[in-house]
N, C-alpha and C positions, 0 to 999 in steps of 0.2 A: 081435722087432725092438725096437730101443731107442727111448726116448721122443724123443730128438733126431731120429732118422730119421723117426719118425711126424710130428713137428711140421713138419720140412722138407718132407715129402711133402704135408702138408695145405696149407702155404703155396704150394707150387708148383701144387697143384690149384686153389686159390682164384684164383691169378693167371691161370691159363689160362681158368678159367670166367669171370672178370671181363672178360677181353678178348673172349671170345665174346659175352657179353651186351652189351658196349659197342658191338659192331658193329651191334646191333639198335636202339640208342638213337636212331637217326635216323628211326625210324618216326613217321608223322604223329601230332600230338597230337589229343586228343579231348575233347569236352565235350558233355554233353546240352544245354547251353545253346544250341547251334547250332540246336536244334529249337524254340526258345522262342516263335516267332511275335512277336518284338519285345518281349517282356516282360523285366523286370529279373530276375525269379526264375523258376525252373522250377516250374510249378503241378502239384501231384501229387494224385491221389486214391488211396486205399487200399481195396482190395476184399478183405474177409476180415479180421476183427478178433479172431482168436484170439491165442494167446501168441506165435506167430511174427510176426504183423503188429504186435502191441503192442511187442515188443522190437526185432526186427531192422530193421523199417521204420517204427517209431513213436518210442518214447522215445529211441533212439540215433540218430535221424535228424532229427526235427523241430527240436529245440533246437540240437544241435551244428552242424547245417548250415543254420541259419536265414539265413545270408548268401546261400545259393545256391538254397534251395527254399522253397516255401510249401505246406503241406498244406491243401487246400481242400475235401476231401470224404472221408467215411468211410462204407463200405457193408458191410452184412452181412445174412445171412438172418435173424439175430437182432438187431433194431434196438436192443433193450435192451442187448445186449453192446456194440454200437457206441457207445452213449452212455457206458457204463462206460469203454471204451478212450479215448474223447475226453477224459474227465477225467484218466485216468492219464497220457496223453501230455501234456496241458496245451495243447491246441490249440483254436482257435475254428472249426475245420472243421465244416461242416454234416454231419449224419448222415442216411443213407438206408437204406431196406430194399433188399435185393438186387433186388427187382422194380422198383425205381426207378433202376436203373443208368443207363438212357438219359437219364432226367431229370437225374441228377447230372452227367453229361457235358455236357449242353446248358446247364445252369445255371452250372456252374463253369468250363467251357471249359478243362480241364486240358491240359497238354502230354503228360503221361504217367500211365498207370494202373499201380499196383503190385498184383499179384495174389497173394494168400496164402490163398486159399480151400481147401476140400477139393480134393484132387488131381483128382478125376474131373470137376470143373466148371471147372478152369483154362481149358480150351479155349473155353468159352462167353464168358468175359469177355475173354480175349485177342483173339479174333476180333472181337467186337462193339466193343471199344475201338478197334481199328484201323479198322473200318468207320466209326466216328464221328470219326476223325482223330487218334487218340492213338498214341503209341509205348507200349511195354509193358515192364515188368520183371516176370518171372514167377519165383516160387519154384520150385525143383525139386520133383518132376519136371514138365516142361512139359506132359506128357500121359500118359494111362494106357492107351491102345491105339493101334493103327496108324492108324485112321481119324482120330482126333484129331490125331495128328502131321501127317497129310497136310492136314487142314483149316487148320492153323496156317501151314504152309509156303505153301499156295496163297493164303491170305488176305493174308499179308505181301507176296507178289509182286503181288497184285491191287491192294492199297490203297496201296502205296508207303510203308508205315510200317515201323518196326523193333521187333523183339522181342529182349530181352536176358534172360538167365537168371542167377539168383543163386547161382552155383557158388562159394561162399566157400572151398571146399577148395583151389581153385587159388591162393588168397592166403595160405595158411599157410606158416610158415617151412620146414617139412619138405618140402612140395610144391615150393616154389621151389628148395630145395636139390636135390631129385631132378631137376628140370628142368635145373638147371645141370650136374649130373654127366652126364646123358644127352646134352645138347646139346654138351658138350665133346668127345664122340666117344672118350673114353678107353676105354670098353669096347666100342666098335665098334657094328655093327648089332645091334639087339636081336632075339634069336631067340625067347625065351620069357619069360613073366612069371608068377610065382606070387604071388597076392594072397589073404591070409587075413584075414577080418574077424571079430573077436570082440566080441560084445555081452554085457554081464553081465546078471544077473537083475534089476537095477534099471532100467537103460537099455532092455534088450531087452523086458522086460515092459511098459514104458510104451507101446510101440507097440500091444500087444495089448489094453491097457485102452481104447484109443481106436479111432476108425474105421480107422486104418491097417492093422489086422490083417484087414480085410475087403477082398478084391481088387476088389470092385465100386466101392469108393471110392478105393483107393490103387494099384490095378494089381498089388498084392502088394508085399512088402518088397523084392523084387528090382528093383522100379521106384521105389518111394518112397525107400528108404534107399540101395540100391546104385547108383542113378543118379549119386550123388556120386562113387562109386568108378570106375564105368565112364567117367564124364567125365574123371576124373583121368588114366586110362590113355590115353584117346583123345587128350587134350591133350599128354601126355608123348610119345606116339609120333608125333603129327601124322599119324594114319592113321585109316582108316574100317573099322568092322567089316563083314564080309561074310557070316559064317555063325555060328550059335550052336547049341550043344548043351548040354542041362542035365538034371540030376537033382535032385530035392528033394522034401520032404514036410513036412507039419505034424506034427512029432514030439513036441513038448513042451506047447504051449499048446492052447487050443481044447477039443476033445472028449477030450483026453488026460488026463482027471481024472474021478474018480467023483462029484464034487459041483460045483455051480456056483450062482451067484446072478445077480441083475440088475445090481447094482453094490455096491461095498464097504460103503457106508453102510447098506444095507438087507439085508445078507446074514446068514443064520443060521449060517454056517460061519466066522465071524470067528476063533474060537479054534482052528480046525483048519487054516486056510489060511495057508501060508507067504507068500502074495502079497497078504495084506490090506494095503491102503494107506489111510491116514486123511487124506483130502483136507482135512478141517476144520483141520488144522495149517498149511495153506498159505493165508494170507489173500488173496493175490492170486488164486489159483485159486477161492477161495470167491466173490469179487466177480465174477470174469470168467465163471465157469461155473455154480457152484451157484446163485447168486442169479438167474441168467438161464435156468435149465433149464426153467422152466415155459412159456417161449415156444416152444422148439423140441424139448424133451424129449431134449436131448443130455446124457448123463451122462459127465462127464470121468473118473470113477472106475469105469468099466465093468469087468466081470468078465473076467479073462484066460482063463477056461475057457468063455466063451460059445460055444455050438454053431455060431453063424454065422461064427465066425473060420475062414478058409480059406487065408490066406496061408502059404506054407511058412516055417517058422522055421529051417530048415537046408537046405543044398543046395550044389551045385557047378555052375559055369557055365564052359564052354569056348568061347572066342571066337577065331575066325580073322580076322585083319586083312588088308587089301589089300596090305600091304607084306611079308606072310609071317610076321609075328609071331603067336604064339599066347599067349593069356591063359588061365590056369587060376585061376578065382576061387571062393572058398568063403565062406559066411556061416553063422554059428551065433549064435542070439539068446538063449541061456539059460545062459551060462557063468559061472563064479565070478569072472572078471576080464575086463577090457576092453582092447582094443588091436588092433594090426594087425602083420602080417608081410608085407613086399613085397620080392620078389627079382627082379632083372633079369639075365638071362643073355645075354651078348653074345658076339660073335666074338672079342673080345680080353680078356674078363674078366667079372666079376660084381659087381653092387651089391646088398648086403643092407641092408634098412632095417627096424628094429624100433621100432614106435611104442608107447610105454607111456602109457596114459591112466588106468587105475584098477587098479593092482596093489597088493594089501594089503602086499606086502613092499617097496614103494618109497614114498618120501615126496615124490616130485616127478614132474611130467609131463615127458617128454623123448623124443627120437627118436635112436636109435643108428644110425650109418651105418658100413658097412664096405665098402671098395672093394678088390677082389682082382684083380690083373692077371696073375699067374702063381703058381706054387707057392711062391715065396719072397717075393713082393711083395704086401703087404697093408697097408692103413692104415685107421684108424678114428677117428671123431670123433662128437661129440654136438651136436645142435641142440635148442635150447629154445624154447618158444613165447613170444610177447610177451604183455603184459597185455591184457586185454579179451576179449570174447566170441570163442569159437573161436580162441583163441591170437592175437588181434589181426587175424585175417582179416576179421572183419566191418567193422572200421574201414577197412581197405585197399580192400575192394570198394566201400564207399560213397564213399571218396575218388575212386576210379577212375570211378565213375558221375557224381558230382555236382560235384566241384571242377573248375573250368575248366582247359583246356589240359593234360590228363593224358596222359602217354606210356603206351604199352602195349607195352613193349619185348619182352616174352616172350609176348604174346598171351593174357593172362589174361581179357580181356573176352569173355564168351561170348554168342553170338547164338542165333537159333532153330535153326540147323543143329546146333550143339553140343548144344543142349537135346534135339532130336529123336534124335540119334545116341546119347545117353546113355540116354534112355528106351527106345528101340527095342531095346536089348540086353536089358533086363529084360523087356520085352514078349515078345520072342522066346524068352527063357528060360522064361517061364511056359507058352508054347505048346509048347515042346519037352518040358517036364515032363509036360504033359497028353497029348501025342501019342506020346512016346517016340522022336521023330524029330528030326533036325537041321532048323533053320529058316534059310533064306536071307533076308538083309535086303532084297534087291531084290524079293522076292516080297511084302514088306509095304508099302514106301513107294517113292516116286520123289523123289529129292532134286533 
């Protein structure tokens, strides 16, 4: 096909998509400021002062959004780390130990609590914050088992508060483009989706150095990491999962090695291990973790061969949706390069998306789109990320939450229901892996 025809097809597609999105622009505007109890700024407390809290909801929030928000409290199981983060952020917020959470809420009277703790205890702070009169923004995953999911849904209904989830993937340029294509109806009803997630041995291994590789803390990588991907598909389809089948195993990390240590700094196998990581070269991590580890004994440079690691590092998940669509999802966390392949097969055509994140043969991050509607008609184009964390998505999600009168034309703002439905797929997947049987969502939770 000629370049002229490709460009014309692209212009026609964008025009159709823009018209479809414009029809949604009359959606009500939103602002968290409407919950402010008559204050000039939204009063926030941050629970969990690790690297996600420091960057996503700290440094890039407190100063840039000072017109709209005020950070009034920082809380962590390691109060020394909370003090370090206070200095790094540059805030006057008072610091508290996690056991002083109730005291922090009563003293600071916040409008909202942002929860970025270890995944397994998200539920405790989410529920208690609502009981004490606060709305909540939770990092994904919202919960790590079905009982936690139900607790959050029930508490939200009982207390009349709101829970939002930080699904920044919805705000990336490639995700928005996928939404536009699918909502245009050009490939018709979606029959099946193939989603392949590749993590390289730098990014993938980082999960297994931390608590994320242990299911009792993270619910497994299918919950902690894949909840982003499951939410993306739920959002794109505007459909609910009804049944999950999965296969997976811990094939690479954990006990799959003949030697192991406590953590990299104190390991006798430094010269033998391809996964040796020198945390002392990262001054931020030294201040945030190493200088604070005598308090809670959390070692940020943990061994990827730890025998306690039990999260699958590879596997496949088959999800049946209530609209008839099937998702075939796979995750591998030990590959030489990183990226994704996502394909949507519809009644009228197919959309193929290839996301390049860290390929040694490419010098740029990009997403390649190809839309094919019959044997002779196909067009392709490239989407590039914006500047900023996660390709500009982190700025957009904070704009959506904290700037007043924000429209949500394509439904990017995620609530508790979206959080639960993304987590529950991973939760069901781990159950299916262990039992060898399919798992019905209705047997786990009541929405």
